[in-house]
N, C-alpha and C positions, 0 to 999 in steps of 0.2 A: 934501568933508566937513571939518568943522573938528576940531581936536584934542580938544575937550571931548566931542563926539559919539563920536569914535573910542575915547576912554578909557572912556566910559560903555558902549559896545558891548562892549569887551574885558572890563570888569567883569562885565557880564551873561553873557558867554560863559563866563568862569571859573566863575561861579555855576552855570550850566547844566551845564557839564562835571562839576563836583563832584557835583551832584545826580544826573546820569545815571550817573556812576561808582558812586555809592552804591546806586542802584537796581539796576544790573547786578550789583554785588557781592552785594547781598542776595538777588536772584533765584538767582544761582549757588550761594550758600551754602545756601539753602533746599533745593536739590536734594540736598545732603548731609545734610539734616535739621537744619541749624543756623540759629540766629538770630544777628544781628550781635554781641550781647554775649557769647554763648557762644563764637563764633569768636575774639573778642578775648581772652577769658579764656584759651583754649587757647594763643593766640600769646604772651600775657604769660607764662604758665607755661613755655612752650618756651624763653623767654629768661631767666626768673627763677623757676625751680622752687623751691617751698617757701616762698613769701611768705605773709604773713598776710592776713586778711580786709580789714583797713583799708587795707593797701597795694594790694590788688586793687581795692577801691572807689575809691581815689584814681586808679589807672591807668585804670579804666573811667569815671571821673568820674560815679559814681553813689553813692547812700547805702550805708552798710555793710549796712543791712537789705536793700536791693535786691541788693547783691553776694552776700549770704548765700543769697538765693533762687536766684540763678543758679548758685552753687557747689553748693547742695543738689541742684538738678536734674541738674547735670553729674555729681555723685557718684552719684546714683541710677542714672544711665545708664552708670556705670562708666568715665567719662572722667577723673575726678580722684578723689583721696582726701584726706580731711581727717585730720590727726593733731595731737594736742596737742603743743605746743612742749615740748621736754625741759627747758628752763630756766624756763618759766612755763606751767603747765598751763591757765591761763585763756586763753591764746592758742592758736589752732589755725592750723596751717600747711597749705597746699594743695599737693598734688603731682600732677603729670601721671602718668597711668597708661598702660600699653601701648596700650590702646584709644584713649586721647586722643592719643597720639603718632602713631597711624595717621591720625587726623583732621587733625592738624597738617600732615602731608604732603599730604592732600587740599586743605587750605586754601591751602597754597603753590601747588599745581597750579592751583587755581581762579584765583588772582590772576595766575599766569603766563598762563593762557588769556585773562583779562580784558585783560592788557597787550597781547597779540597782537591782540585785537579792537580795542582802543583805538588802536593805532598801525598798523593795517592800511593798506596803500597808501602809507605814508611810506617814503622811501628812507633808507638809513643816514645819509646826509649831512643830510637833513631832521630825522631823530631827534636827531642830534648837535647841530644848530643849536637845535632846540626845547629840548633839555636845557640848553644854555648859557643861553638866554634865560630859561627858567623858573627856573634856578638864581639868576640875577640878581634876578628878581622875588621869589623866596623870601628872599634876603639883604635886600632892601628891607623886606619885611614883618617879618623878624626884627629888623632895626635899629629899625623903628618901635616894636615891642614893647619893646625894650631902652630906647629913648629915653623911652617913656611910663612905664616902671616906676621 
């Protein structure tokens, strides 16, 4: 096989792996009663509790209106709480609630399970080698973004 075909096959393989990873993650999250955006919102708040709607929308890469819908639903379910900003009451900040913190732990557990499924049958040495190679691929992609910007 020639190098062009090998690279094309690798590109398709990466695409398939990403797509299958997302499908598996979505299926596993649905078992916890969550959709992708809801899980991402909880994880964002676990790292940056108390951010505002526009910051959440930017992190989720959705409109502020769409973010507001996700936040509203999560608030109704008791996972998050919206509060007016003490410095500017026009701004509301979103905080993770105890019920949401429990789900964050479930989300972590879900992704740990997915990691085990994904790398099942690989030796420690193979995992280390794969990590090294994928790290180099990631650096190449990041450099390409930097060079393009």
